[in-house]
C-alpha positions, 0 to 999 in steps of 0.5 A, a space after each residue: 302914649 309911650 311907657 316913658 311918657 306915661 311915667 312922667 305924667 304919673 310922676 307929675 300927678 303924684 307931685 300935684 297930689 302932694 302939693 295941692 289939696 284940691 283932691 279933698 274937694 267934693 266933685 274933684 275930677 279927672 278934668 280938674 286934674 287934667 286942667 291943672 296939669 295942662 294935659 287931658 283926661 285920656 292921658 291921665 287915664 293912660 298914665 294910671 293904666 300903667 300902674 293898674 289904677 283907676 282915677 278914683 283909686 288913685 285919688 282915694 289913696 291920697 284921701 285915705 293918707 290924709 285922713 
């Protein structure tokens, strides 16, 4: 995955988090987000790697903002 592709997917992930409350549900997973974004969990991981984040860190940052 190129850096540009990773940035585009990361941007889509941020938009998803802002427009959805699915991440607040217990058990929300990479697979859930990948399905919603019509991507796959490997690409999500790669997009987050460019920001030096894990999936859990990414999701928990939005959960903390919500609280």
